[in-house]
N, CA and C atoms of all chains as a GROMACS GRO file, in nm:
protein
  636
    1UNK      N    1  12.641   1.071  22.047
    1UNK     CA    2  12.679   1.186  22.130
    1UNK      C    3  12.590   1.192  22.254
    2UNK      N    4  12.653   1.201  22.370
    2UNK     CA    5  12.572   1.212  22.493
    2UNK      C    6  12.565   1.359  22.536
    3UNK      N    7  12.466   1.388  22.618
    3UNK     CA    8  12.453   1.528  22.664
    3UNK      C    9  12.406   1.534  22.809
    4UNK      N   10  12.426   1.653  22.866
    4UNK     CA   11  12.390   1.674  23.007
    4UNK      C   12  12.276   1.775  23.019
    5UNK      N   13  12.193   1.781  22.917
    5UNK     CA   14  12.088   1.884  22.918
    5UNK      C   15  11.992   1.865  23.034
    6UNK      N   16  11.954   1.740  23.058
    6UNK     CA   17  11.858   1.714  23.166
    6UNK      C   18  11.915   1.760  23.301
    7UNK      N   19  12.041   1.730  23.322
    7UNK     CA   20  12.108   1.768  23.448
    7UNK      C   21  12.114   1.921  23.458
    8UNK      N   22  12.156   1.984  23.347
    8UNK     CA   23  12.168   2.130  23.348
    8UNK      C   24  12.033   2.197  23.368
    9UNK      N   25  11.931   2.137  23.310
    9UNK     CA   26  11.795   2.193  23.328
    9UNK      C   27  11.756   2.188  23.475
   10UNK      N   28  11.789   2.074  23.536
   10UNK     CA   29  11.755   2.058  23.678
   10UNK      C   30  11.831   2.160  23.763
   11UNK      N   31  11.958   2.180  23.730
   11UNK     CA   32  12.039   2.278  23.806
   11UNK      C   33  11.980   2.418  23.794
   12UNK      N   34  11.936   2.452  23.673
   12UNK     CA   35  11.882   2.586  23.648
   12UNK      C   36  11.730   2.594  23.669
   13UNK      N   37  11.674   2.483  23.716
   13UNK     CA   38  11.530   2.476  23.744
   13UNK      C   39  11.446   2.518  23.621
   14UNK      N   40  11.478   2.455  23.511
   14UNK     CA   41  11.406   2.485  23.385
   14UNK      C   42  11.331   2.361  23.338
   15UNK      N   43  11.210   2.379  23.292
   15UNK     CA   44  11.139   2.268  23.227
   15UNK      C   45  11.183   2.265  23.081
   16UNK      N   46  11.146   2.157  23.012
   16UNK     CA   47  11.177   2.150  22.868
   16UNK      C   48  11.112   2.268  22.796
   17UNK      N   49  10.990   2.300  22.836
   17UNK     CA   50  10.916   2.411  22.773
   17UNK      C   51  10.989   2.544  22.794
   18UNK      N   52  11.039   2.566  22.917
   18UNK     CA   53  11.111   2.691  22.948
   18UNK      C   54  11.235   2.704  22.859
   19UNK      N   55  11.311   2.594  22.854
   19UNK     CA   56  11.434   2.597  22.774
   19UNK      C   57  11.402   2.619  22.626
   20UNK      N   58  11.295   2.551  22.581
   20UNK     CA   59  11.255   2.565  22.440
   20UNK      C   60  11.221   2.710  22.408
   21UNK      N   61  11.150   2.776  22.498
   21UNK     CA   62  11.112   2.917  22.474
   21UNK      C   63  11.235   3.007  22.473
   22UNK      N   64  11.330   2.978  22.562
   22UNK     CA   65  11.450   3.062  22.571
   22UNK      C   66  11.533   3.058  22.443
   23UNK      N   67  11.536   2.942  22.378
   23UNK     CA   68  11.620   2.933  22.258
   23UNK      C   69  11.538   2.928  22.128
   24UNK      N   70  11.407   2.941  22.140
   24UNK     CA   71  11.322   2.955  22.022
   24UNK      C   72  11.298   2.828  21.942
   25UNK      N   73  11.284   2.716  22.014
   25UNK     CA   74  11.249   2.591  21.945
   25UNK      C   75  11.127   2.529  22.013
   26UNK      N   76  11.083   2.413  21.962
   26UNK     CA   77  10.968   2.348  22.024
   26UNK      C   78  11.012   2.257  22.139
   27UNK      N   79  10.918   2.223  22.227
   27UNK     CA   80  10.950   2.133  22.338
   27UNK      C   81  10.992   1.996  22.286
   28UNK      N   82  10.930   1.954  22.176
   28UNK     CA   83  10.965   1.824  22.117
   28UNK      C   84  11.112   1.819  22.075
   29UNK      N   85  11.161   1.933  22.028
   29UNK     CA   86  11.302   1.939  21.985
   29UNK      C   87  11.394   1.916  22.105
   30UNK      N   88  11.364   1.984  22.217
   30UNK     CA   89  11.445   1.967  22.338
   30UNK      C   90  11.439   1.821  22.384
   31UNK      N   91  11.321   1.765  22.383
   31UNK     CA   92  11.303   1.626  22.426
   31UNK      C   93  11.385   1.531  22.337
   32UNK      N   94  11.381   1.553  22.206
   32UNK     CA   95  11.456   1.466  22.114
   32UNK      C   96  11.606   1.479  22.135
   33UNK      N   97  11.652   1.601  22.161
   33UNK     CA   98  11.796   1.621  22.184
   33UNK      C   99  11.836   1.552  22.316
   34UNK      N  100  11.756   1.573  22.417
   34UNK     CA  101  11.786   1.513  22.548
   34UNK      C  102  11.796   1.362  22.540
   35UNK      N  103  11.704   1.302  22.462
   35UNK     CA  104  11.701   1.155  22.453
   35UNK      C  105  11.804   1.103  22.352
   36UNK      N  106  11.874   1.193  22.285
   36UNK     CA  107  11.978   1.150  22.191
   36UNK      C  108  11.926   1.110  22.055
   37UNK      N  109  11.799   1.140  22.029
   37UNK     CA  110  11.742   1.104  21.898
   37UNK      C  111  11.779   1.206  21.791
   38UNK      N  112  11.816   1.326  21.833
   38UNK     CA  113  11.849   1.431  21.736
   38UNK      C  114  11.973   1.506  21.783
   39UNK      N  115  12.067   1.524  21.689
   39UNK     CA  116  12.189   1.600  21.720
   39UNK      C  117  12.167   1.743  21.672
   40UNK      N  118  12.172   1.840  21.763
   40UNK     CA  119  12.142   1.978  21.723
   40UNK      C  120  12.252   2.040  21.638
   41UNK      N  121  12.216   2.149  21.571
   41UNK     CA  122  12.316   2.224  21.494
   41UNK      C  123  12.409   2.298  21.590
   42UNK      N  124  12.518   2.349  21.536
   42UNK     CA  125  12.613   2.426  21.619
   42UNK      C  126  12.544   2.547  21.681
   43UNK      N  127  12.458   2.611  21.602
   43UNK     CA  128  12.389   2.731  21.651
   43UNK      C  129  12.304   2.697  21.774
   44UNK      N  130  12.228   2.589  21.763
   44UNK     CA  131  12.141   2.549  21.874
   44UNK      C  132  12.223   2.508  21.996
   45UNK      N  133  12.333   2.435  21.971
   45UNK     CA  134  12.420   2.392  22.081
   45UNK      C  135  12.479   2.514  22.151
   46UNK      N  136  12.519   2.614  22.074
   46UNK     CA  137  12.576   2.737  22.134
   46UNK      C  138  12.470   2.813  22.214
   47UNK      N  139  12.348   2.815  22.162
   47UNK     CA  140  12.240   2.884  22.234
   47UNK      C  141  12.215   2.817  22.369
   48UNK      N  142  12.215   2.682  22.368
   48UNK     CA  143  12.194   2.609  22.494
   48UNK      C  144  12.307   2.637  22.592
   49UNK      N  145  12.428   2.635  22.538
   49UNK     CA  146  12.546   2.660  22.623
   49UNK      C  147  12.536   2.799  22.687
   50UNK      N  148  12.484   2.894  22.610
   50UNK     CA  149  12.470   3.031  22.661
   50UNK      C  150  12.367   3.036  22.775
   51UNK      N  151  12.257   2.963  22.755
   51UNK     CA  152  12.153   2.960  22.860
   51UNK      C  153  12.210   2.900  22.989
   52UNK      N  154  12.288   2.792  22.976
   52UNK     CA  155  12.342   2.724  23.094
   52UNK      C  156  12.471   2.789  23.145
   53UNK      N  157  12.525   2.882  23.066
   53UNK     CA  158  12.648   2.951  23.108
   53UNK      C  159  12.769   2.861  23.115
   54UNK      N  160  12.775   2.766  23.025
   54UNK     CA  161  12.887   2.672  23.023
   54UNK      C  162  12.935   2.651  22.879
   55UNK      N  163  13.060   2.607  22.860
   55UNK     CA  164  13.104   2.578  22.723
   55UNK      C  165  13.028   2.460  22.663
   56UNK      N  166  13.017   2.460  22.532
   56UNK     CA  167  12.942   2.354  22.462
   56UNK      C  168  12.994   2.215  22.498
   57UNK      N  169  13.126   2.202  22.510
   57UNK     CA  170  13.183   2.068  22.533
   57UNK      C  171  13.150   2.013  22.673
   58UNK      N  172  13.102   2.101  22.760
   58UNK     CA  173  13.059   2.050  22.892
   58UNK      C  174  12.914   1.998  22.886
   59UNK      N  175  12.845   2.039  22.783
   59UNK     CA  176  12.705   1.995  22.770
   59UNK      C  177  12.694   1.876  22.673
   60UNK      N  178  12.772   1.882  22.567
   60UNK     CA  179  12.770   1.772  22.468
   60UNK      C  180  12.907   1.705  22.464
   61UNK      N  181  12.907   1.574  22.474
   61UNK     CA  182  13.033   1.499  22.464
   61UNK      C  183  13.022   1.389  22.359
   62UNK      N  184  13.130   1.374  22.284
   62UNK     CA  185  13.134   1.267  22.184
   62UNK      C  186  13.146   1.132  22.254
   63UNK      N  187  13.084   1.032  22.191
   63UNK     CA  188  13.096   0.896  22.243
   63UNK      C  189  13.185   0.816  22.148
   64UNK      N  190  13.227   0.700  22.193
   64UNK     CA  191  13.307   0.615  22.106
   64UNK      C  192  13.222   0.575  21.985
   65UNK      N  193  13.278   0.588  21.867
   65UNK     CA  194  13.201   0.554  21.747
   65UNK      C  195  13.143   0.676  21.678
   66UNK      N  196  13.142   0.790  21.746
   66UNK     CA  197  13.093   0.915  21.683
   66UNK      C  198  13.195   0.966  21.583
   67UNK      N  199  11.646   3.382  18.396
   67UNK     CA  200  11.744   3.340  18.496
   67UNK      C  201  11.826   3.223  18.440
   68UNK      N  202  11.960   3.235  18.444
   68UNK     CA  203  12.042   3.127  18.390
   68UNK      C  204  12.040   3.008  18.485
   69UNK      N  205  12.083   2.892  18.430
   69UNK     CA  206  12.082   2.770  18.509
   69UNK      C  207  12.169   2.782  18.633
   70UNK      N  208  12.285   2.848  18.616
   70UNK     CA  209  12.378   2.859  18.728
   70UNK      C  210  12.320   2.949  18.839
   71UNK      N  211  12.255   3.060  18.795
   71UNK     CA  212  12.194   3.150  18.893
   71UNK      C  213  12.084   3.078  18.972
   72UNK      N  214  12.008   2.998  18.898
   72UNK     CA  215  11.899   2.923  18.963
   72UNK      C  216  11.956   2.831  19.070
   73UNK      N  217  12.061   2.759  19.033
   73UNK     CA  218  12.121   2.664  19.127
   73UNK      C  219  12.181   2.738  19.247
   74UNK      N  220  12.248   2.852  19.221
   74UNK     CA  221  12.307   2.929  19.332
   74UNK      C  222  12.198   2.978  19.426
   75UNK      N  223  12.088   3.024  19.366
   75UNK     CA  224  11.977   3.074  19.448
   75UNK      C  225  11.918   2.962  19.533
   76UNK      N  226  11.900   2.844  19.469
   76UNK     CA  227  11.847   2.730  19.543
   76UNK      C  228  11.943   2.688  19.654
   77UNK      N  229  12.072   2.696  19.625
   77UNK     CA  230  12.172   2.657  19.724
   77UNK      C  231  12.168   2.750  19.846
   78UNK      N  232  12.146   2.880  19.819
   78UNK     CA  233  12.138   2.976  19.929
   78UNK      C  234  12.016   2.950  20.016
   79UNK      N  235  11.911   2.901  19.950
   79UNK     CA  236  11.785   2.878  20.022
   79UNK      C  237  11.777   2.739  20.084
   80UNK      N  238  11.883   2.660  20.065
   80UNK     CA  239  11.884   2.522  20.114
   80UNK      C  240  11.859   2.520  20.264
   81UNK      N  241  11.767   2.440  20.306
   81UNK     CA  242  11.737   2.431  20.448
   81UNK      C  243  11.630   2.529  20.493
   82UNK      N  244  11.595   2.624  20.404
   82UNK     CA  245  11.488   2.717  20.441
   82UNK      C  246  11.364   2.678  20.363
   83UNK      N  247  11.276   2.606  20.428
   83UNK     CA  248  11.154   2.561  20.362
   83UNK      C  249  11.054   2.676  20.361
   84UNK      N  250  11.018   2.720  20.241
   84UNK     CA  251  10.925   2.833  20.232
   84UNK      C  252  10.782   2.783  20.237
   85UNK      N  253  10.739   2.754  20.357
   85UNK     CA  254  10.607   2.694  20.374
   85UNK      C  255  10.499   2.800  20.391
   86UNK      N  256  10.375   2.754  20.377
   86UNK     CA  257  10.259   2.842  20.399
   86UNK      C  258  10.241   2.866  20.548
   87UNK      N  259  10.174   2.974  20.587
   87UNK     CA  260  10.149   2.998  20.730
   87UNK      C  261  10.072   2.882  20.794
   88UNK      N  262  10.084   2.873  20.926
   88UNK     CA  263  10.027   2.760  21.001
   88UNK      C  264   9.876   2.746  20.981
   89UNK      N  265   9.807   2.859  20.958
   89UNK     CA  266   9.661   2.856  20.945
   89UNK      C  267   9.617   2.764  20.828
   90UNK      N  268   9.704   2.751  20.728
   90UNK     CA  269   9.671   2.665  20.613
   90UNK      C  270   9.665   2.517  20.653
   91UNK      N  271   9.734   2.482  20.761
   91UNK     CA  272   9.728   2.343  20.809
   91UNK      C  273   9.586   2.312  20.857
   92UNK      N  274   9.530   2.410  20.928
   92UNK     CA  275   9.393   2.392  20.980
   92UNK      C  276   9.294   2.388  20.863
   93UNK      N  277   9.313   2.480  20.768
   93UNK     CA  278   9.226   2.483  20.650
   93UNK      C  279   9.236   2.349  20.576
   94UNK      N  280   9.358   2.301  20.559
   94UNK     CA  281   9.382   2.175  20.488
   94UNK      C  282   9.318   2.057  20.560
   95UNK      N  283   9.325   2.060  20.693
   95UNK     CA  284   9.268   1.951  20.773
   95UNK      C  285   9.116   1.946  20.757
   96UNK      N  286   9.053   2.064  20.765
   96UNK     CA  287   8.906   2.070  20.750
   96UNK      C  288   8.867   2.029  20.608
   97UNK      N  289   8.939   2.086  20.510
   97UNK     CA  290   8.907   2.058  20.369
   97UNK      C  291   8.927   1.911  20.336
   98UNK      N  292   9.033   1.851  20.390
   98UNK     CA  293   9.058   1.709  20.357
   98UNK      C  294   8.953   1.619  20.421
   99UNK      N  295   8.909   1.655  20.543
   99UNK     CA  296   8.804   1.576  20.608
   99UNK      C  297   8.675   1.581  20.526
  100UNK      N  298   8.639   1.703  20.484
  100UNK     CA  299   8.516   1.719  20.404
  100UNK      C  300   8.528   1.648  20.270
  101UNK      N  301   8.645   1.662  20.206
  101UNK     CA  302   8.666   1.597  20.075
  101UNK      C  303   8.659   1.446  20.087
  102UNK      N  304   8.719   1.393  20.196
  102UNK     CA  305   8.718   1.247  20.216
  102UNK      C  306   8.575   1.197  20.236
  103UNK      N  307   8.500   1.272  20.317
  103UNK     CA  308   8.360   1.233  20.340
  103UNK      C  309   8.280   1.239  20.209
  104UNK      N  310   8.300   1.344  20.133
  104UNK     CA  311   8.232   1.360  20.004
  104UNK      C  312   8.269   1.249  19.907
  105UNK      N  313   8.398   1.219  19.905
  105UNK     CA  314   8.449   1.114  19.815
  105UNK      C  315   8.388   0.978  19.851
  106UNK      N  316   8.388   0.946  19.981
  106UNK     CA  317   8.332   0.817  20.025
  106UNK      C  318   8.181   0.810  19.996
  107UNK      N  319   8.113   0.924  20.016
  107UNK     CA  320   7.969   0.928  19.991
  107UNK      C  321   7.937   0.901  19.844
  108UNK      N  322   8.012   0.968  19.756
  108UNK     CA  323   7.991   0.950  19.611
  108UNK      C  324   8.028   0.807  19.570
  109UNK      N  325   8.137   0.757  19.628
  109UNK     CA  326   8.186   0.623  19.593
  109UNK      C  327   8.086   0.514  19.630
  110UNK      N  328   8.036   0.519  19.753
  110UNK     CA  329   7.948   0.412  19.800
  110UNK      C  330   7.805   0.425  19.749
  111UNK      N  331   7.762   0.546  19.716
  111UNK     CA  332   7.626   0.563  19.664
  111UNK      C  333   7.623   0.567  19.511
  112UNK      N  334   7.743   0.556  19.451
  112UNK     CA  335   7.759   0.557  19.304
  112UNK      C  336   7.676   0.668  19.240
  113UNK      N  337   7.702   0.790  19.288
  113UNK     CA  338   7.628   0.906  19.239
  113UNK      C  339   7.677   0.951  19.103
  114UNK      N  340   7.591   1.018  19.032
  114UNK     CA  341   7.626   1.079  18.904
  114UNK      C  342   7.635   1.229  18.921
  115UNK      N  343   7.704   1.304  18.841
  115UNK     CA  344   7.785   1.257  18.728
  115UNK      C  345   7.916   1.194  18.776
  116UNK      N  346   7.975   1.106  18.693
  116UNK     CA  347   8.094   1.031  18.734
  116UNK      C  348   8.214   1.121  18.770
  117UNK      N  349   8.218   1.241  18.708
  117UNK     CA  350   8.334   1.326  18.736
  117UNK      C  351   8.335   1.380  18.880
  118UNK      N  352   8.221   1.364  18.950
  118UNK     CA  353   8.214   1.408  19.089
  118UNK      C  354   8.318   1.337  19.176
  119UNK      N  355   8.340   1.211  19.144
  119UNK     CA  356   8.439   1.131  19.217
  119UNK      C  357   8.579   1.190  19.198
  120UNK      N  358   8.608   1.227  19.073
  120UNK     CA  359   8.740   1.284  19.041
  120UNK      C  360   8.756   1.420  19.110
  121UNK      N  361   8.648   1.499  19.113
  121UNK     CA  362   8.653   1.631  19.177
  121UNK      C  363   8.690   1.615  19.326
  122UNK      N  364   8.622   1.521  19.393
  122UNK     CA  365   8.651   1.499  19.536
  122UNK      C  366   8.792   1.443  19.556
  123UNK      N  367   8.835   1.358  19.465
  123UNK     CA  368   8.972   1.304  19.475
  123UNK      C  369   9.074   1.417  19.466
  124UNK      N  370   9.053   1.506  19.368
  124UNK     CA  371   9.146   1.618  19.350
  124UNK      C  372   9.144   1.713  19.468
  125UNK      N  373   9.022   1.739  19.520
  125UNK     CA  374   9.011   1.826  19.638
  125UNK      C  375   9.084   1.765  19.757
  126UNK      N  376   9.072   1.633  19.770
  126UNK     CA  377   9.140   1.564  19.880
  126UNK      C  378   9.292   1.579  19.868
  127UNK      N  379   9.341   1.561  19.745
  127UNK     CA  380   9.486   1.572  19.724
  127UNK      C  381   9.535   1.714  19.750
  128UNK      N  382   9.460   1.813  19.702
  128UNK     CA  383   9.502   1.952  19.721
  128UNK      C  384   9.500   1.990  19.870
  129UNK      N  385   9.395   1.947  19.940
  129UNK     CA  386   9.387   1.982  20.082
  129UNK      C  387   9.495   1.910  20.162
  130UNK      N  388   9.530   1.787  20.122
  130UNK     CA  389   9.640   1.718  20.191
  130UNK      C  390   9.774   1.784  20.160
  131UNK      N  391   9.785   1.837  20.038
  131UNK     CA  392   9.907   1.912  20.003
  131UNK      C  393   9.920   2.036  20.090
  132UNK      N  394   9.807   2.102  20.118
  132UNK     CA  395   9.808   2.219  20.207
  132UNK      C  396   9.864   2.182  20.345
  133UNK      N  397   9.821   2.066  20.396
  133UNK     CA  398   9.872   2.022  20.527
  133UNK      C  399  10.023   1.999  20.518
  134UNK      N  400  10.063   1.934  20.409
  134UNK     CA  401  10.204   1.898  20.392
  134UNK      C  402  10.296   2.020  20.386
  135UNK      N  403  10.252   2.124  20.317
  135UNK     CA  404  10.343   2.238  20.295
  135UNK      C  405  10.314   2.356  20.387
  136UNK      N  406  10.240   2.332  20.496
  136UNK     CA  407  10.215   2.439  20.592
  136UNK      C  408  10.313   2.430  20.708
  137UNK      N  409  10.340   2.545  20.766
  137UNK     CA  410  10.434   2.551  20.879
  137UNK      C  411  10.371   2.492  21.005
  138UNK      N  412  10.456   2.444  21.093
  138UNK     CA  413  10.412   2.405  21.227
  138UNK      C  414  10.402   2.533  21.312
  139UNK      N  415  10.343   2.518  21.432
  139UNK     CA  416  10.334   2.636  21.519
  139UNK      C  417  10.473   2.690  21.549
  140UNK      N  418  10.565   2.601  21.582
  140UNK     CA  419  10.705   2.640  21.604
  140UNK      C  420  10.788   2.569  21.497
  141UNK      N  421  10.849   2.648  21.412
  141UNK     CA  422  10.933   2.591  21.306
  141UNK      C  423  11.079   2.599  21.350
  142UNK      N  424  11.144   2.485  21.360
  142UNK     CA  425  11.286   2.487  21.395
  142UNK      C  426  11.359   2.382  21.313
  143UNK      N  427  11.488   2.367  21.340
  143UNK     CA  428  11.570   2.278  21.258
  143UNK      C  429  11.528   2.131  21.270
  144UNK      N  430  11.477   2.093  21.388
  144UNK     CA  431  11.432   1.954  21.406
  144UNK      C  432  11.311   1.927  21.316
  145UNK      N  433  11.220   2.024  21.312
  145UNK     CA  434  11.101   2.012  21.225
  145UNK      C  435  11.145   2.003  21.078
  146UNK      N  436  11.246   2.084  21.040
  146UNK     CA  437  11.297   2.078  20.902
  146UNK      C  438  11.350   1.940  20.870
  147UNK      N  439  11.423   1.883  20.967
  147UNK     CA  440  11.479   1.749  20.944
  147UNK      C  441  11.367   1.644  20.931
  148UNK      N  442  11.268   1.654  21.020
  148UNK     CA  443  11.156   1.559  21.013
  148UNK      C  444  11.083   1.571  20.880
  149UNK      N  445  11.067   1.695  20.834
  149UNK     CA  446  10.997   1.718  20.708
  149UNK      C  447  11.075   1.657  20.592
  150UNK      N  448  11.206   1.677  20.596
  150UNK     CA  449  11.294   1.624  20.491
  150UNK      C  450  11.285   1.471  20.486
  151UNK      N  451  11.292   1.409  20.604
  151UNK     CA  452  11.285   1.262  20.612
  151UNK      C  453  11.148   1.212  20.563
  152UNK      N  454  11.042   1.283  20.606
  152UNK     CA  455  10.907   1.238  20.566
  152UNK      C  456  10.885   1.255  20.416
  153UNK      N  457  10.936   1.366  20.360
  153UNK     CA  458  10.923   1.385  20.214
  153UNK      C  459  10.998   1.275  20.140
  154UNK      N  460  11.119   1.246  20.186
  154UNK     CA  461  11.202   1.144  20.121
  154UNK      C  462  11.136   1.007  20.126
  155UNK      N  463  11.085   0.973  20.244
  155UNK     CA  464  11.022   0.841  20.262
  155UNK      C  465  10.896   0.831  20.176
  156UNK      N  466  10.817   0.939  20.178
  156UNK     CA  467  10.692   0.940  20.100
  156UNK      C  468  10.722   0.928  19.950
  157UNK      N  469  10.827   0.994  19.907
  157UNK     CA  470  10.866   0.994  19.766
  157UNK      C  471  10.903   0.852  19.721
  158UNK      N  472  10.986   0.786  19.800
  158UNK     CA  473  11.030   0.649  19.765
  158UNK      C  474  10.909   0.554  19.773
  159UNK      N  475  10.828   0.569  19.879
  159UNK     CA  476  10.710   0.482  19.894
  159UNK      C  477  10.614   0.502  19.777
  160UNK      N  478  10.600   0.625  19.732
  160UNK     CA  479  10.512   0.656  19.619
  160UNK      C  480  10.556   0.586  19.491
  161UNK      N  481  10.685   0.587  19.466
  161UNK     CA  482  10.737   0.522  19.345
  161UNK      C  483  10.716   0.370  19.355
  162UNK      N  484  10.746   0.313  19.471
  162UNK     CA  485  10.726   0.169  19.490
  162UNK      C  486  10.580   0.132  19.471
  163UNK      N  487  10.493   0.212  19.531
  163UNK     CA  488  10.350   0.183  19.522
  163UNK      C  489  10.304   0.189  19.377
  164UNK      N  490  10.348   0.295  19.307
  164UNK     CA  491  10.305   0.314  19.168
  164UNK      C  492  10.350   0.200  19.078
  165UNK      N  493  10.470   0.149  19.105
  165UNK     CA  494  10.524   0.044  19.020
  165UNK      C  495  10.466  -0.094  19.055
  166UNK      N  496  10.454  -0.122  19.185
  166UNK     CA  497  10.417  -0.258  19.225
  166UNK      C  498  10.267  -0.281  19.246
  167UNK      N  499  10.191  -0.175  19.271
  167UNK     CA  500  10.048  -0.195  19.296
  167UNK      C  501   9.976  -0.258  19.176
  168UNK      N  502  10.001  -0.208  19.051
  168UNK     CA  503   9.936  -0.273  18.937
  168UNK      C  504   9.972  -0.421  18.924
  169UNK      N  505  10.096  -0.453  18.960
  169UNK     CA  506  10.141  -0.592  18.954
  169UNK      C  507  10.066  -0.678  19.056
  170UNK      N  508  10.052  -0.624  19.178
  170UNK     CA  509   9.980  -0.696  19.283
  170UNK      C  510   9.834  -0.716  19.241
  171UNK      N  511   9.773  -0.611  19.187
  171UNK     CA  512   9.633  -0.620  19.140
  171UNK      C  513   9.620  -0.729  19.033
  172UNK      N  514   9.715  -0.729  18.940
  172UNK     CA  515   9.711  -0.825  18.829
  172UNK      C  516   9.720  -0.968  18.882
  173UNK      N  517   9.813  -0.991  18.976
  173UNK     CA  518   9.833  -1.125  19.030
  173UNK      C  519   9.706  -1.173  19.101
  174UNK      N  520   9.646  -1.084  19.184
  174UNK     CA  521   9.528  -1.127  19.260
  174UNK      C  522   9.402  -1.138  19.174
  175UNK      N  523   9.390  -1.049  19.075
  175UNK     CA  524   9.271  -1.055  18.989
  175UNK      C  525   9.278  -1.173  18.894
  176UNK      N  526   9.399  -1.204  18.849
  176UNK     CA  527   9.413  -1.311  18.749
  176UNK      C  528   9.462  -1.440  18.810
  177UNK      N  529   9.431  -1.460  18.941
  177UNK     CA  530   9.486  -1.577  19.010
  177UNK      C  531   9.434  -1.708  18.952
  178UNK      N  532   9.312  -1.706  18.901
  178UNK     CA  533   9.256  -1.828  18.841
  178UNK      C  534   9.294  -1.843  18.694
  179UNK      N  535   9.276  -1.732  18.621
  179UNK     CA  536   9.306  -1.734  18.479
  179UNK      C  537   9.396  -1.616  18.442
  180UNK      N  538   9.524  -1.634  18.458
  180UNK     CA  539   9.616  -1.524  18.425
  180UNK      C  540   9.606  -1.485  18.277
  181UNK      N  541   9.592  -1.355  18.253
  181UNK     CA  542   9.581  -1.306  18.115
  181UNK      C  543   9.678  -1.190  18.098
  182UNK      N  544   9.799  -1.220  18.046
  182UNK     CA  545   9.901  -1.115  18.035
  182UNK      C  546   9.855  -0.993  17.956
  183UNK      N  547   9.761  -1.010  17.864
  183UNK     CA  548   9.719  -0.894  17.783
  183UNK      C  549   9.635  -0.795  17.866
  184UNK      N  550   9.584  -0.841  17.983
  184UNK     CA  551   9.502  -0.751  18.063
  184UNK      C  552   9.585  -0.667  18.161
  185UNK      N  553   9.718  -0.692  18.163
  185UNK     CA  554   9.802  -0.619  18.258
  185UNK      C  555   9.815  -0.472  18.220
  186UNK      N  556   9.779  -0.386  18.313
  186UNK     CA  557   9.794  -0.241  18.289
  186UNK      C  558   9.888  -0.185  18.395
  187UNK      N  559   9.990  -0.121  18.347
  187UNK     CA  560  10.087  -0.061  18.440
  187UNK      C  561  10.035   0.070  18.496
  188UNK      N  562  10.122   0.142  18.562
  188UNK     CA  563  10.085   0.269  18.625
  188UNK      C  564  10.065   0.376  18.517
  189UNK      N  565   9.952   0.449  18.525
  189UNK     CA  566   9.926   0.546  18.419
  189UNK      C  567   9.981   0.686  18.449
  190UNK      N  568  10.046   0.703  18.563
  190UNK     CA  569  10.106   0.834  18.593
  190UNK      C  570  10.257   0.828  18.571
  191UNK      N  571  10.299   0.751  18.472
  191UNK     CA  572  10.442   0.730  18.446
  191UNK      C  573  10.519   0.862  18.435
  192UNK      N  574  10.465   0.957  18.359
  192UNK     CA  575  10.540   1.081  18.335
  192UNK      C  576  10.548   1.168  18.461
  193UNK      N  577  10.448   1.158  18.546
  193UNK     CA  578  10.452   1.232  18.673
  193UNK      C  579  10.571   1.184  18.757
  194UNK      N  580  10.580   1.052  18.769
  194UNK     CA  581  10.691   0.996  18.847
  194UNK      C  582  10.825   1.023  18.780
  195UNK      N  583  10.826   1.014  18.648
  195UNK     CA  584  10.950   1.038  18.574
  195UNK      C  585  11.001   1.179  18.602
  196UNK      N  586  10.911   1.277  18.598
  196UNK     CA  587  10.949   1.416  18.624
  196UNK      C  588  10.995   1.435  18.768
  197UNK      N  589  10.923   1.374  18.863
  197UNK     CA  590  10.962   1.386  19.004
  197UNK      C  591  11.102   1.330  19.027
  198UNK      N  592  11.126   1.212  18.974
  198UNK     CA  593  11.257   1.149  18.993
  198UNK      C  594  11.367   1.227  18.922
  199UNK      N  595  11.338   1.272  18.800
  199UNK     CA  596  11.438   1.347  18.724
  199UNK      C  597  11.473   1.478  18.795
  200UNK      N  598  11.372   1.548  18.847
  200UNK     CA  599  11.396   1.672  18.921
  200UNK      C  600  11.483   1.647  19.044
  201UNK      N  601  11.449   1.541  19.118
  201UNK     CA  602  11.524   1.512  19.240
  201UNK      C  603  11.671   1.486  19.204
  202UNK      N  604  11.694   1.404  19.102
  202UNK     CA  605  11.832   1.368  19.066
  202UNK      C  606  11.908   1.490  19.017
  203UNK      N  607  11.847   1.568  18.929
  203UNK     CA  608  11.916   1.684  18.871
  203UNK      C  609  11.945   1.790  18.978
  204UNK      N  610  11.844   1.825  19.058
  204UNK     CA  611  11.863   1.930  19.159
  204UNK      C  612  11.963   1.885  19.266
  205UNK      N  613  11.950   1.760  19.312
  205UNK     CA  614  12.042   1.712  19.415
  205UNK      C  615  12.186   1.718  19.367
  206UNK      N  616  12.212   1.669  19.244
  206UNK     CA  617  12.350   1.664  19.196
  206UNK      C  618  12.403   1.801  19.158
  207UNK      N  619  12.314   1.890  19.112
  207UNK     CA  620  12.358   2.026  19.081
  207UNK      C  621  12.400   2.099  19.210
  208UNK      N  622  12.316   2.085  19.315
  208UNK     CA  623  12.347   2.151  19.442
  208UNK      C  624  12.473   2.093  19.505
  209UNK      N  625  12.489   1.960  19.492
  209UNK     CA  626  12.606   1.894  19.550
  209UNK      C  627  12.734   1.942  19.481
  210UNK      N  628  12.726   1.959  19.349
  210UNK     CA  629  12.843   2.000  19.274
  210UNK      C  630  12.887   2.140  19.315
  211UNK      N  631  12.790   2.225  19.349
  211UNK     CA  632  12.822   2.363  19.386
  211UNK      C  633  12.863   2.378  19.533
  212UNK      N  634  12.846   2.272  19.611
  212UNK     CA  635  12.872   2.284  19.756
  212UNK      C  636  13.020   2.306  19.785
   0.00000   0.00000   0.00000
């Protein structure tokens, strides 16, 4: 699964730490999600979508093989 | 509490690791450092009484357990997943070590004159048996109720 978190963070001028604080997780968690090492739960994905003001499917997209 | 109630309760708590507060990680880290130093000191100086070595070994294990079951500063789902993976890996590695380490020792010690009667297996057999049995029973009980 690919994601646009890094792009969205840049648009909203948020650091990983800022985003982590907004949704109540650690910076390492944001970093792992951004790099594709960890797939977040629906709750976390929805929280991120809320912060960026966009639907979840605009932030996370399935890749071939998922 | 009946068996079914226990399983239902465990199922409800699935994913919620009831860990100790974060301060216990610091306590565990200090205690394990001191225990390790004490253990090495007793080991290399061959101090008496002999049970001192066992006391430091137990203290080391308990303090490491404190580190293992303490919360991180920020507890989230990623941390839960990492903990689950690390527990699983450690569990499997522990069983492998317990079973194969005596064999490796035997092969290297008896490389010149192998003596099958001197082979001693792992003496914590029942500890591992209980750990494995618990994992199998709890996993399959929870899966059946899912």
